[in-house]
N, C-alpha and C positions, 0 to 999 in steps of 0.2 A: 751667533751662528758660525760654526766652524766651516773651513774650506770644503767644498764638495770633493769627495774622492772618486766621483764618476770618471770613467774613461781609462783605458789602457794606455800607458805611456811607454815610449821607447826609452826614456831617460828617467831617472828619479826627479821629483820635484824638488825645488830649492826653496827654503822659507828664511825669514829674517824678521826682526822686530825693530831695528834702528835704521834700516835703509835697505834698498834692493836696487841692483843695476842689471839690466838685461840688454845684450847687444850681440852683433854678429860675429864678435871674435873675443876669445877669452882674455887676451891682454887688454883689450879695450875696457871690458867689463870689470877687470881687476883695477885698471886705472881709476875708474869712476869709484869703485869701493875704498881705494886708498885716500882718495880726497875726502870721502865721508868720515873715514876713520881719523883723518887729521883735523876734523872739526868743520870741514866745508859743508855747504848745503847742497840741495839737488842741483841748483843752478850752476854752482862751480863744477860739480861732478859731471855734469852732462857735457860741459865743454872739454873736460879732461877726456871723455869717452870719444867725443867727435874728433878731436886732434889725434888721438891715438888710432882711431879707424883709418884717418887719413894715411898713417904709417903702415899699419897691419892689414888693411883691406883697400889698398890704394886704387883699386880698379872701381870700386863702388862710389866713393864720396871723397871729399877733400876741400881744402880751403879755397880753391878756385871753382868750387861747384855751387849748388844752390840748394834751398830747402825750405821746410816750414817746422816751427815748434808750436805745440799746443801746451800751454803752460797753466798750472794753477798755483797761485800764491796763497799759501794758507793764512799768513798774516793779515792780508788784505781780503781774504775769501773772495777771490776774483780770478776769472779765467781769461787768458789772453791768447791771441795767436801772434807769433812773430814771424812775419813774412819776409824771407830773404831770397826771393826767386830772381830779383833783378829784371833786367829788360834786355831786349835786342839792342845792338849798336844803333847809333843814330844813322850810319850809313848802310844799314840793312834794308834791301828792297828785294823783290822777286827777281829783278834783273841781276842783282849781285850774286845770285844763286842759280844761274843759267847752266852751270857746269854739273853734270849728274853727280850726286853724292857730295857735293861741296857743303851742303848743310848737315852732314852726318860725320864726315871725317875730314880732319885737316884744320887749318888755321881760321877758316871762316865759320866753323861749325859751333863756335862757343858764344853764348850770352856773357853778360858781364859777370865776372867772378863776384859772388855775392856772399859766400859762407863766412868770409873773414868778417864781414860787416855784421852778420847775424850773431856769430859767436860773441864778438865783443859787445854788441848792443845788449845781449842778455847780461853779461858780466857787469857792465856799466850800470844797469838798472837794479839788479839782484844779487850779484856776486859779492862774497865776503872775503875771499882770499886773494893773495898776490898773484898776479897773472903768471909770474915765473913759476910758482908752485903748481898751478893748474896745467901748464903747458909741459912741465917737467917730464911726466911719462912719455908723452909723444916725442919730445926732443931726445931723450935717452934711447928709445927704440930707433929712431931715426939715425942718430949718431953712431951707435954701437951695432945696430942691426938687430933684427929678429929672425927667428927660425920660421921658415915658410911651411905652412900647413898643407895637407893634401889638397883640400878645397882651394887654397890660395894658388897652388901650382896649376890646378886645372882651369881655374879662371884666368890666370895670367897667360897660360899657353894658348887658350882661345883667342885672346886679344892680341897676340903677337903681331899679326899682319897690320894692325892698325897704327903702329907706332911711328911717329916722326923719328928723324935721327936724335933730337934732344930726349925723346921719350925712350928709345931704345937704349941710350947711353945709361939710363938709370935702371931700367928693369932687365936689360939683356946685356949686362956688363960682361958675362961669361960668354957671349955670343949666341945666347939662347935665354929663354925665360928660366927662372930658378926651378928647382925640383925640390919635393918635400924634404925638409931638414936643412936645406941650404940656407945660409944667412943672407938676407937682403939688406944692404946698408943705403941710407939715402941722406947723405951729409948736407946736400944743397937744401933740401926741405928742412933739416934741422936748423940751419943757418936763417932761413926765412922765418921760421917760428921765433927764433931769438930776436929778430928784428921786429916781429909783430908785438911780442912781449914788451920790448923797449918803447916802440914808437906808436902802437895801437893803430887805429883806423886812419890817422894821419899819414903814417908812412906807407900804408897799403894802397890808399886811394888818392893821395895827393903827393907824397914824397918819394923816397928812393925806389921802393918796389913799383909803385905806380909809373915812374918814369922808365924803368926797365921794361915793364910789361908793354907800355906803349911803343918804345923803341922796337921790341921784338915784333910787334904788329906791323909797324911801318916797313920793317926790313923784309917781312915775309908775305906781303901782300894781304895782311889781315884788315879787318874793319874797326876794331876797338882802338878808341883814341884816349888821350889824357882826359878830354872833356867827359867821355862816357864814364870813366872811373870816378872822376871828380863830382859828377851829378848823382852817383848812386846813393840811394837811401833805403834803409829797411823800412818796413811798414808794421805797425801794431794795429791789430783788429780785434773786435769781438768775435768769437766763434759763432757758428750757427748750430742749430740742434733740432732733434726731433724727439718725440716720446715713443717708446715701444712697450707697451704695457706698463710695469712698475719702473721702467728705467728711462733715463734721458741720455741721449747719444750726442757727443759734440764733434765737430770738425772745422777746418778752416773754411771761410767763405769763398765764393768765386773770385779770381779765376782759378782757385783750386777746384777740383772735380769731386771732392768728397761728398757733395750733396747726392751723388749717385747712390751710395750706399744708404744715406738716410732715406732716399725715396724708396729704395728696396725694401727697408724695414717697414715703411709705411704700408706699401703694398701687401706685404705678407702678414701684418699685425693681427688680423682677424681669423687667420687660418690656424687650425689645431696642429701646430708643426711638431710638438713633442709627441702627440698621439700618433703622428704619421710614422714616426721612427726616424732616427738619424740616418741620412743618406740612403733612405728608401727611394724607390722609383718615383712615388708621388711627391715626396718631399723635394728631391732633386728636380723633378719636372717644374714644380712651382718656383723653386729658387732660380733655375735657368731662365724661364720666361719672365720672371720679375727683373732679373738682371738685364734682358734684352730691352724691356720697356725703359728702365731707368737709364741704361747706356745710350739709347737714342735720344733721350732728353739731355743726357750730359754733352753729347756731341753737338747738339743743337744751340743749347742756351749758355754754356759755361763762359764764354767770351763774348756773348752778345752785349750789347749795350744795355745796361739796367736789366740784367737777367731776372726773370719772374720767380725769384727764389721762395717768396711767400706762397705763390701758387703751387710751385713744384712739390712744396713740403706740407702742403694742406691735406688733411685727412679726406676731405671730399675729392679732391683730385686723385688721391691714393685709390679710393674706392672705385672711381671710374676706370683707372688703369687695371685694376684687379679684374674688372669685367671683361678686358681684353684677352685674358688668359683662358685658353680652352683646353681640351683634352690632348690635342696634338701640338707638336712643336711649331712655333711661330718662326718666321724668317727674319733673322737678325741681320743687321747692317755692318756687323764687325765693330772694332773698337775705334776706329778713326772716321772722321767726316768723308763722305763720298758724294760727288755731284750726282752721279747716276745711280739709281736705286734698283734693287733687285725686284722682280715681280712678286707682289705681296709682302714686300719688306715692311717690317714694323717701323712706323714712322713716329716722330715725336709727337707727344699730346699737346693740347692747347692749354698750357699751364696758366696763361694770362687771364683766362676765365675764373680762375680760382684765387685771384689775389685778394677779393672781398674777403831697360829698366834696366839697367844695372844701377841699383838704389840700395840704401841701408836703412834699417830702422832701429832705434833703440830707446830705452825708457830708463829714468830713474825716479825713485820716490824715496824721500829722506824721512827720518824720524819725526820731523815737525809736521809732516802732512803736505809738504811742497811736492809737485809732481810735474815732470816734464816727458812728453812724448814727442820724438823728433823723426821725421823722415826727411833725408837729404841724399843728394846724388850728384854724380858727374854726368848722368844720362846713360850712355853705353859704357862698355868696359873701358876704362881709363879715358872716358869721355871722347874728345876728339882725337886722343892719341897723341896730342902734342903737349909737351913739357914746355913751360914758358921760360925760354932762355936758361938762365943759371939759377932759377928759383927753386927748382925740384917739384914745382906745382904742375899738376895736369890740368888742362883746360877742359871745362865741360863741353858737351856737344848739344845743349838744349835747343839750338836752332833746328834740330832735326824733330822737335816737337811741335814746331809750326807746320803748317800745311803750305804745299807749293801751289795749291788751286786758289786763284784769285776770288773765287766764288766763296771760299770758306770764311767763316767768321774768324778762324784762327790762322789766317794766311799771314806770311812773313810781312812785316812793315818796320819802319824805324822807331826806335825807342818805345818798343811795344811789350806789353805783358803777354804771357803765354798761358793757354789752357795747361793746367799742370795736375797730373794725376797723383802726386804725392800727397798723402793725406793721413796725418797722425790723428788718433782717435782716443777720446776719453769717454767712459761709461759711469754714470752716476745713478745712484738709487737713494731714495728718501733723503736727498740733500746731502749725501756723502759720496765720496769718491769710491767707486767699485772696481774700475780697472783703468789702466792706460795700456794701449795695444797699437799695433801697426805692422806694416810690412813693405818690403819692396816689391816690384813686379810690374811697372809700367801701368797701363790701363786695367791690368788685373789686380791692382791694389784695391780698387773699390770691390772687387768681387771676393777677394780673399779675406778683407777685412770684414765683410758682412758675414762670411761663413764662420770665422774664428768667434765673432762676437755672438752669433746664434748658438754656437757650441757652448759658449759660457752661459748666456742667460736664458736660452730656451731648452738646452738639453742638459744643463746642469753640470758640465764637465768642469774639471779644474783647469787652470790656466795652461799647464803644460800639455794635457790631453786635448784641450781646445786648439792649440797651435799644431800639434802632431797629427790630428785627424785627417784622413784623406780628403782632397779638394777637387773641385771642378773649375773649368776656366772656359768663358765663351769669348773666343777671340777672332774666328773667321767669319766672314759673311755667310748667310744661309742658316742651316740647322745643325751645323757641326758644334761639338762640344768635347773639349779635352778634359780627361779625367785621369786621376792617378789609379794605378794598377791594383790598388787595395780595395777598391770599390768592387763588390761581388759580381760575378758573371752573370747571375740572374738578374740583378738590377740594370746591368748594361743592356741585356736582352729586352727587358720591359720598356726601357728608354728608346731602343731602336723601333719597338713596335709602335711607339707614339710618334715616330717620324724624327727623332733625333739621330744624329750621325756621330756616334761616339769615337773619339780618338784616344784609345787607351795608351797612356805613358807609362814610364817606369814607376814603380811602387812609391818611391820617393823622388821628387824632383823639384828643383828651384824654379822650374817653369810655372809653378802655382804660387810663388813667393817664397819668403823666409822671414816668417813673423817672429816678433818678440813682444812680450807682455809682461805687466805686473798686476796682480789682483790684490785687493785689500780686504781683509776680514773686517767687516763693519763693527762688529761687537768688540773684537779683541784688539783691533789696529795692527794686527800682524800682517806680513806681506808674503806673498808667494810669487816667485818669478818663473817664467816660461820662455824657453829659448828653442829655436827651430834646428832640429838635426839635418834639415835640408841645406843648411849652411854651417858655418862654424860657430853658430849661436851658443852662448853660455850666460847663465844668470849667476850673480854673486850676491848673496845675502849677508848682512851683518846684524 
């Protein structure tokens, strides 16, 4: 079966037979491809991509951030989730965040830096190359500088007000954020990478780097201590999944929020989506309403004790949820937990009865069939805005993904895991890998992922077309829905007639994510990469 040709693309598609890398920056994709050409596997290559993105997309993710990997090891014929989300500090309480905005910007906004542990855990288990070779592209770009892109400049300028003095020293060395074509040098980050190459997790979580980080927190009224760093551990899990017609779709388990899009697929499985037409009014109405139902369940159950995931993903529960979709728009509760509900708001279903964003995403598939889908982040642009002393690392601000409402199951607490919207995805068919895909976009990740996957498997688009196609996002309470301006005006009018309140955005906007993906031709074994023009996404095939 050849790759589908369906779908008009803004960019040409990229194909390969020995490997494929798709990421949000061309230098990062090139770094991964270089590792594959040097004989490394997908696991080696994906860490080269991750570390290079830290340099070339420093506002989105980094070694002091957090994330998830969804891994397929071909030799073992086994899928794993590598969870490097970390926890809140031991000293994190609601009282510690009484100052407005302290969980979003500044020294107290960060959870435990976890990406370093995740990257090295993957290499320890499945890597084949010397760490110095894997980190060499990132170290080179940090030490010698790289030329800032137009998108880089836009994102950096928008984050300017967030910087602490240490952050401004790195990114605003000219007295302002860099402009397109100017070279950004990050020598302190290069030195931190060298120490990690030499000392591994020991130096980062127990040794020299850990002591430097802890001292910086003590001197600046932060909460993270040497004990927080020493107690950090990654977690390995089995993924969760659901079936959709001939496909099986996988994502990380709670407290990851990915089950939202799995539930969305279940709700829509028996509707004739292809016959309705891609992004027709009827199609979008069903999609939007299914998103609202699944989103309500996600906000209620993700961090609940023993979430009823079996019930949430059961086909019987999905059938009952589908019955709640009528001809007119329902009242959604928005993307985050709220104590007070709107009149008529869609509430979570009783799944227990059925038990009987500034982020980045990247993918690597190698010639042996190993595959890794990664979504990782600093949270907001440059995370907390704080660079940790002389390390060149920007601290994440994932404390902002907790709630300040004590009633919320996702309320701030000590040494606590967080509800996390990052959710890399794998799609399988007939026991073979069909695609790896994902996106940044905060809580919109679960909506954009569902749309891209439906474009692939229901509408027969190739991977590039599936990523480029116009999207919608349900983010505000009520009946509002944001949509890219490429959705036809007559469709917008028909949705308004059903009670939706469309917010028409620019034709191309990162507000609906920045997806990357790789599709596998199951007969030929060849690869096709897709990368989002809404960001600096590029695929490189070999």
